[in-house]
N, C-alpha and C positions, 0 to 999 in steps of 0.2 A: 231533422229529428226523426228518430225511428223508435217505435215501441215493439219489442219482440212479442209475438202472438202466443198466447197460452194454448198449446195443443194438449198437454197433459198426457202424452203418449211416449213410448220408448223408441227412439231411433237407433237401430242397431246397424252401424256402418260395417263395411267389409274390413275385417281385421287380419291378423297374421294367418298364414297357411299352417296347417297342422304338421307336427312331426308325426311320423308313422305311429299309429296306435295311441295318439294323444289327442285329447279334446282341444278344439280351437278356442281362442279367446271369445269368438262370437258364440259358440255353443255354451261356453261357461256363463256368458251374460244372459242367454236364454234361460239357463238353469237358475241363475240368480233371481230373475224375475219370477219364475215358477215357484221357487222355494219361498220367496217373499209372499206371494199370494197364498201359499199354504201356511204361512205363519211360522215357518222354520227359519228363524232369524239367524241362528248360529251357522247352520249349513249354508244359508244364502250368503253370509259374509265370507265363508270359506271359498265359495264359488267365485265371488268377486275378487278376492285376494289372488286366486289362481289366475284369473283372467288378467289381472293387473301385472302379475309376475310374467306372463307370457308376452304381453304387449302393453307396457306401461303407457305409451303414447296413445295407442288406439283406445284402451279402456278409459283413460282419463278424458280423451276427446268425447267419448260416449257420455261419460258422467257430466262433462261440461255442457254438452248439448242438451242433456236432460235438465240441468240446472237452468240454462238460458231459456228453455221452453217452458219453465215453471215460474221463473222470476221475470217480471217486466224489467226492461231497462230502457233508458232514455238515451238517444243519440243526438247530440247538439253539434251541428256541422258548421263548417266555415263556408265561405264562398266556394263555388265549384270552379276548378281550374283544369287546364289541359296539359298533358305530358308532351312538352315540346323541347327539343334539344336547345340548350342555351337559355331557356326561360328561367326567371327568378320570380318567386312569389313571396310576399310577406303578409303575415296576419298579425293583427293587434286587436285591442278590445273593440275597435270600431267594426271590423269585418269578421270577427270570430267571437260569437257569443259565449263560447266555452271558457274563455279567459275570465279571470276575476275582474269585476268592475263594480264600483259603488257610485251610483248616480248622484247621491246627495252631495258627496264631497269630490266628485269627479276623480276617483282614485282607480288606477289600473294602468300598468305600464308593460305588461308582458308582450313580447313580440317573438314570432317564429318565422324564420326565413328559409325557404327551400330553393336550392339551385340545382337545376337538372343539367347533366352533361352526358356525353356518350349515348345519345338518343333518349335514354329513359332511366339514368342512374343518378341517385343521390350519393355521390362519392364521399368517402371519408377523407379528411376529417371535417370538411366544411360544407358538405352537401346540405346539412341542417344546422342552423344556428338558433339558439334560444337565449334571450336576454330579459332581465327583469330588474327593476330598481325600486327600492323602498321609498315611500312618501309619508310625510307627516300628516296626521289626521286627528280630529278631536274624538275623545271618548264620547259615546252617546250621553253619558252623565258628565257634562262638560266641566264640572268643578274639579275633576281629576286631571284635567289638562289635555295633553296630547301624547300620542305614541306613534311609532313608525310601523306602518303596515306594508306588506309586500305580497303581490300576487306571485305564487310559486306553484308550478305544476297545476295551474288552473284553479287554485284555491287560495283563500286569504290566510296569510301567516303573520305572526308577530315577529318583528326584528329587534325593537328596542323601545324603552320609554324615553320620552323627551326629558332631559335632565332637569327642567324647571317644573315638572309635574309632580303631583303628590305620590304616585305609585313608584316613581323613580326614587323619591326620598325614602320611601319605606323599604326599598330593595337594597341589598348589599351590592350586587352587580345588577345594573339596569339595562345591559346591552347583550343580547344573545349573539348578535352577528359578529361581534369582535372575536367570539369563540367559534365562529363559523358554524353556527347553529340557528335554527328557526323553530317556532312552535305554532301550531295551528290555532287560529282564533276560534274559540268555541262559542262564547257569548259576549255581546256588547250591547246592552239594553238599558233604556231609561224608563221603561214603562213601570207603572206602580203595580205591585202585587202584594197580597197579604198571605201570611202563613201563620200557623198556630203551633203551640207546644205539642199538639197531637199529630200534626201533619207537617213534616219538615219541608224546607225550600229545596226543590229538586234542581240540581245543577247537571252539567254534562260529565261524561266519563264516570258515572256511578257515584259522584259526589252528592252530598246533601247537607244542608245547614239546618241544625235543629235548635230550638229554644229549650234550654235546660230549665231556666227559672228567671223570674223578674223579681227584684227585691220589693219590699213592702212599700217603698216610696215610688215605685214605678220608674226608677231612674236607671239602675244597672240591669242590663240584659245579659245573662250568661248564655253563651251560644257554644255549640259543639259542631265541628266539621267531621263528617264521616265519609269514608270511601269503602264501598263493598261491605257496608255494615260495621266497619271497624273505625273507632275514633282516631283521627289523625291530628286534631288540634282543638284547643279550647281557648276562649277569650271572652272579654267583657266589652260591650259597647254601651254608650250612654246617649242615645239620640234625644231623650226627653229632658235632659237637664238644662237649666238656665244657661244661655250663652253657649250651647254645645257647638264645638268646632267640627271641621271636616274630619279630623282625627277621631273625635268622640263618636261620630256617626258612622265611620267606615270600618268594617271588619276586613282584615287582609290575612291571607295565608301565603307564606313563602316556602319555596322549595328549591333545592339544588337541581338544576337541569344540566347534566353533563358537567362541563367546566365552569358553568355560570352559577355562582353561589347566591342562595337566598333571594331568588327572584319572586316577586309577587305573581302568583298564578291565579289566585281567586281574590276578588274584591267585591264586597256587597255594601251598599250605602243604605242605612236605615233612616227612614223618614220619621217614624215614631214607633212606640211600643206601649202596650197596655197590659196591666195585670188584671186578669179576670177571675171570677169566682170558680169557674170550671176549668178554664184553660187560658193561657196567655197568648197574646197575638202581637205581631209586628208587621209593619208595612215597609217595604223596601222600594226604592225608586232608581236604583242603579246596580247593575250586575256586570262584572267583567270576569272572564275566565279564558285562559289559554291552556293548551294541552300540557299534561305533566310528562309527556314523552316528546323529547326534542327530535328535530329532523336535521340530519347531517348535511351540511353544504360545504364541506371541505373540498379543496381542489383535488381532483382525481376521483371523487366519489361518483360511482356509476349508478344511473337510474335507467335500467333497461338498455335501450340503444343509445342513450345520451350520457355524456360525461361532463362533469363540472370542470371547466378550464381555468376560470379566474373568479376570485371573490374579492371585490374591493370593499373593505370594511369601512373606509372613509366615506365613500359616496353610496355605500350599501347597494352594490350592483353585483349580480350573478350572471355569468356567461357560461353556456354549455354548447357542445357540438357533438356530432356523431363519430367521434374518433374510434377507429377500429370496426365500424359497423357500416358497410356499404349496403345500400338498399336499391333494389331494382323495382321500378314501377311497371308491373305487368298486369294484365286484365284479371278481374275478379279476385283481388287480394284484400285482406283485412289485416293490416300490419300494425303490430303493437310497437309504439314508438317510445313513449315515456309515461309511466304511471297510467292514468286513465285517458291519455291522448293517443289516438290511433290514426292511421291513414287508410282510407277506403278507395279502391279503384273500381271502376265500373265493369260489370260483366256485359260489355257491349259487343254486338255481333260484328260491326264494321269498325275497323281501326285503320285509318289511312292518314296521309299527310293533310288532307282536307278535313278529315274527321278524326282528330287525335283522341287518344284515350283520356277519359275524364277521371278526375279524382278530387277528393277533399280531405281535410283533416277533421277529426271530430273528437268530442269529449264524451266518453261513456259514463253515465250515471246509473248506479245500481242500488243505492240506498233508498228504501221507501221514504216517501215524503212528497212535498209540493215544490214545484220548480217553475222558474220563469225562463222561457226561451225568448230572448229579447232581440229587437231590431237594432240597427245602428242608432246612435243617440242623435236626436235632432235638437234644434234650438227654437224656442218660442219667439218667433219674429215673422213678419210677413214673408211668405214664400211657400215652397212645396217640399214635401218629403215623399219620394216614390219608393215603394217597397215591392219586391218581387222575390221569387224563390232564390235568386242569386245572392241577395243581400240580407234576407230575413229568413233564418232557418226555421221559423215557426210555420211558414207556408209549405204546402205539400210539394215534394219533389222526389222523383224516382231516378237515381243516377244511371241505372242500367239502361232504361229506355228513354231517358231524357224527357220524362213526363212531368208536367207541372207548370202552369202559367198564371196562377193567381196573381193579381196586382192589387195594391192598396195605395191610393193617392190621398195624401193629406195636404190641404191648402189652407194656410193660416192667413187670416185677414184681421184688420183692426187690432193688430199687434199680438192678440192672444186668442183669437176666435176661430173655431171650425164652424162656419156658417151652415145653417139649415135651409138656406134658399139658394137659388141658382145664381150664376155669375159672380164667382164660382161657388159651387157647393163644397162644403168642407171636407167630407170624406166620401170617396168613391171606391167601390170594390168591384172588380171584374174578374171573371174566370171563363174558361172555354174548354170544352171536352176535346180529348185527343185519342187517337188509336193507340191501344196498349196491348202487349202480348200477354196471354195467359202464361204463367210460369211453365205449364205443360203445353207449350205453344204448338209443337208439331202435331199434337192430338186435337187440341181445342181451338187453336187459331188466335183470334183477337177479339177485343171488346172496346167500347168507348168508355174511357175513364175521365173523370173530371175532379180536379181539386176544388173542394168546397168547404169553407170555414176551416181551412188548414188540414183537412183530412181527405183521403182518397175515397171517391164515391163512384158508383156504377151508374151509367146513363142508359146504355143499350147494348145489345149484341149486334155483331156485324152480320149483314145479310149473307146467307150461304154457309155460315159456320155451324158447328155441331149444336151449340145451345140455341142458336137462332131457329134451327129446324125443330128442336125438341120443345120449344116454347110455343104457346098459342099467341101471346103477345110478347114481343121481344124488346120493346122500347118503353122505358119508364118516363123519359123526359117529355114525350108527346102528351102525357097525361099530367105534366107538372110535378113529377116526382123525381127523386134520386134515392139510391139505397147505398149505405156505407159498405165498402169492401172490407170484409172481415178476415178472409183467408184467401191467399193466392199463392200456392206453394207446390213445388215439385220435388221436395225432399222425400227420399224413401223413408217410410215409417213402418216398422214391424210391430205387431201387437198380438197378444194371445186372445183367445175367444172369451176368457173370463174378464178381460179388460176392454171396455168399449173404446172406440176411437172418439175421443172428446173433440167436439167442435165448439164453435162460439154460440153465445146466447142460449146456453142450456141444452143444445142438441148433442146427441151421442149416436154413433152408428154401432150396432151390435151384430156380431157374427152369430147366426143361429146354427147353421150346419153347412157341410161341404159334401157335395156329391162328386166323388173323385171320378167315377166313370163318365158322367156327363160333363164334368168340369164346370159345375154350377156351384155358386155360393149363395146361400139364403141369408138375407140381411133384414134388419128392421131398424127404423130410425125413430128415436125417442126425443122428446123435448120435456124437460123437467119431470122425467120419470114416466111420461105418458107416451104410448105408441102413436106416432102420427103417420107412419108409412111402412110398408114392407115390400120386398122385391126379391126376385131371383136374378142374379147377375151371371152371365156367361163369361168365363175367363178367357175364352179364345179371342184373340185380337180380331180375327176375321168376323166374329159375330158381335163384336163390341164388348168392352169390359168396363164401361163407365156407368156407375150408379148416379141417377139424377133424381132430385126431389123438386117438384114444381108447386107453386103456391100463388094465389091471387094476392097482388099487392095493390090495394086501392082499386082503381078501375082497370088495372093491368091484369089480364087473366093468364093463369097458368104459366108463369115465367119461372125458369130454372133459378133456384136460389142456393142449391147445394149440389155439388158434384164431387164424386170420389172415384178416382181411377185405380182399379185393382191390377197389380202386377202379377201376384201369385198367392196361392194359399196351400198349405200343407198340413196334414194331420201328423202329430208327433205322439207316438206311443211311449217315447222315452220320458217326456215331461208330461206328467198327468196331474190331475187335481181331483181328489176324492174318487179315484179309480177311473175317471173319464179322461180320454185322450184330449189334448188341447189342439185347437186349430190355430196355426200361426199364419197370419195374413200380412202381406206387404202391399202397401199402397204407395203410389209415386206421383199422385196429383190430387190436390184438394182445392176446391173453390167454394166460397160461401159469401153471400151478401146478406145484409140484414133483412129480417122479415118485417121490420118496421120502416115504413117509408118516411122520407124527409121531403116536406112540401117546399117546392120552389115556384109556386104560382106567383104572378105579379101581385104586388101589394102585401105579400107575406112579410111579416115583421120579425126580425131577429134582433131583439133588444133595441139599440138605437139605430139600427139599419133596416131599410125597407127595400124589398126587391122591386126594381123599377121596370125591368124588361127581361124577358126570357125568349130566346130564339131556339126552338127545339131542333130546327134543321141545322143551324150553325153550331148548336149546342153551347150557347153563350148565356151568361147570367150577369146582370149588372144591378148593384145595390148602391144606395147612398143614405145619408143621415137626414133625410127629409123630415122636417118638423122636430128635429132634435139638435138644437144648437149646443155646442160644447165649448166651455170656457176653460182654457189651459192656465190654471193658477197653481201655485206651489203646493207640494205635498198632497197630491191627489192620486187616487188609484181608481180609475173609472172603467166600468164595463162598456165595451163597444159593441161586440156581438159574439154570442156563444162563449168560447173560451179565449177570446181576444180582448185585451184590455189596454188602456193607456195609463202610463205612470209618469208623473212629473216629480222633479227633484224637490227634496226638502232642503233647499240651499239657502245659506245665510245672505249672500250678496247677489242681487239681481239688478243688473244695469244694462244699458245699451251695449256696452262692451262685453258684458258677461251675462247674456240672456239666460232665462230659465231653461233648464235642460229637460228633455222628455224622451221616452221611447214607447214603442208598441211592444207588447209581449203576449206570448201564448202561454197559458197556464196549463201545466202538465202534472199528473200524479203518477207515482210509481207505487204499485202494491205487489203483494205476493200471493200466489195461489198456495196457501199454506197446506191445504189437504193433499194436493198432488205432491208437494215437496216432501211432506212427512211420510206419506204412504209407502215410499220406497227408500228414501235416503236415511230414515231413522235406523234402518238395519245396518247400513254401512258404518255409521259413526254416531252413536247416540249423543255425544257431546260436541260433535262438529269439528273436532280437531284434525282428524285425518283428511276429511273432505276439504277443509280449508287449505291444508298443506298441498294436496294434490292440485287443487285449482290454482293456487299461487304458483306452484312449480311449472305447470303446463300452460296456463292461460296468461299469467302475468310475466 
C-alpha cells in the first residue's frame, strides 16, 4: 500500500528545448502559475494551452504530477517477486488483495499469470494472462434469489440473473454476458433505512427514489425515480396491504443496456409505508443497483495493454492476454497494465543474479472513501496464520530498499479462540528497525526506519551522518519513542516566493528574500500560520545548502525533524506580482518526521495489544494480546490495534469441512486536499472536462 504525500507545490520538470525566440513549455508553466496567483485566469489558461501545444506529454505529466501530489491515492500491492528468466508467477484473491473478493460468500476468481522470458521480458501474446469466471451468489435481500457476479479488472460486476429469481422474471433479457457485456454492481444492501416525501432515497449514479404520495388508506405508495433531477420512471408499490406479495413490495426499474433489453437495473424492497400529517415516509430493507453504463467484454476488446481473447458465455469465463504489447521489466518503472492495475519495479541500486530486480503488481485506488487492505483469508480452526509484508499488503514495505519486517502471528486454540495467556498466546506482533537511505542519500546518508502499526516510523539517525551531527539527541528509541516519517523525497520542486513550500502537519517554508551577491536565501518556517523558526541558508554546496529545523520530542533534545535541501534560487523580473519580482526556488530534497511522538515503552497499550518488550539497541518491539481474549465467531469486525482489524465472514454454513473464514485488514481512507486542487486547476478547466481528458489520454 502506498499513499501519495500531499506537498501542495508545483513540480516543474525539464520540458522541451525552445525554438529560437520562442518561450519554452517550462517558461510557459511558470507564467501560468504567476498569472494564476495574480487572478488573471484567462491569460493563465492561454499560457497553459501554449505549453501543452509545445510539449503535450511534458505539460500533461506536470499536470498529472500536480494532481497526484494533491489527491491521495491508495496502492494495494501483491506479493513481491523477482525478475528471473524463465520464472512464472500467478496471483489470485489469496495473494493479491487488489482482486475482488467477498468473504461472506467466498466469491472471487480473478487470476493473473506473468511469465518472464529473455531475461526480463513479458513477451506478447502470453507473457501476461488474465482469467475470471462468474459465480452464483445470493442477493443481500435474499427473497430476490440469486445472481451471477464476476470479478473483472479488480471490481465486482454483474453478469446475469439466476433464471429462477424474481429479478430475472421482471426482466425481458436477464443475461448481460450472452451479449458480451457486464455492468458494475453499485448497491446490494439489506439494511433498513427510512426516507420521506421531503427527502428522497439516494441511490448511485445520481439516481434517487422519491415518494410522490400515499393514498388515504396508506396502501398505495406512488414513487418516482429521478436521475440528475429528471424523472425517468413512476410506479406504485403496496407494501402495507393485506397479504402483500414480493411483487407488491418491490419497485423495479428496467432499462436497455446495449443489446440487452429491459434489464432490471434498480430494485428497492419496501418494508412498510405510512401516511403522515406533514410528510409521508417509507422504510426499505433491500436495495439493488447496477450501472446503467455497460462494460464491453467482446473478443478483441482492448483494455490498455491487455486484449480479450475469449468469452465463454456458457460457463461465463473471460480470458485476456497482452497481445501486441511486449513489456520489459527494468528498474524504477511504474507500468500501466490494465485499468487501475499496474506493475511497479524497484529503484534498487544493486541488481545481480544473486539479487534480482524486485517487482509487484498493484491496484491503484483514487476515489475518496474508506477501504480495506486485507490479508490472505484464514480459517477458524486450530492452527496458525503468519502474516508479513510478503503476504499482507497492509504491513509497511519499501520495495526500493527492501525495508519492512513487521510480522503478525495468530494462533487459534479451542477451535475459535485467540488466547490472552501464554502457551501459546493468540496474537503476537513483532517489528525491527532497519537501515534505510534518505531519498537524497548522497547528501544525507542513512537513518534507522522501523515499520510500526503498518506505517513507516523513524527510530534514530546513524552516527556520523549529517543530521546526527546537527541534532543534540539523535535517537528517539532509547527514550521509548518513535516518530512517523512524513516526507522523504528527492523530487525537484520549484515554487515562487508567493507560494510557501507546503509540508506536513501544517508546516510551511516561506522564502523571504534572496541575496544574489552573497548567494544567501532568507527563509522562515511557519506552523498553522505562526512563525516557529527563521534562518539564512547559503546556497553554495561548499558552505552547506540544507535548511534544518530542530525540536525537542519528549525527552529527546533538539532532534532534526525537518530538512529542506536547496538546489537553486533565481529572481525573475519577467514574472512579477503587484510590481514585485518573484523569487523562484528549486529544492531537491525534503525530509520531515512528525513533531508528535509515538510511545513504545513497555506496557503501552494499543487497543487489544500491549507492548511486552523493547530493545533500543537491536531496535525491536514485541506486542501481544495479553488480557484480551478474542473469540472468532461469525459476522464480526473487531479492532485489534490502531487501524488493524479482524473480520469474520457472515457465512450461512459453518462446518468442520467448511470452517468460518476470516482475515486481518488495514483500514485506509482516501481524501482530497480540495483547496490545493482548486487553487490552480480551476483556471485550467472550471467544469473538469479538459483535465479529465488529458489525464485519461496520458496517464491511463
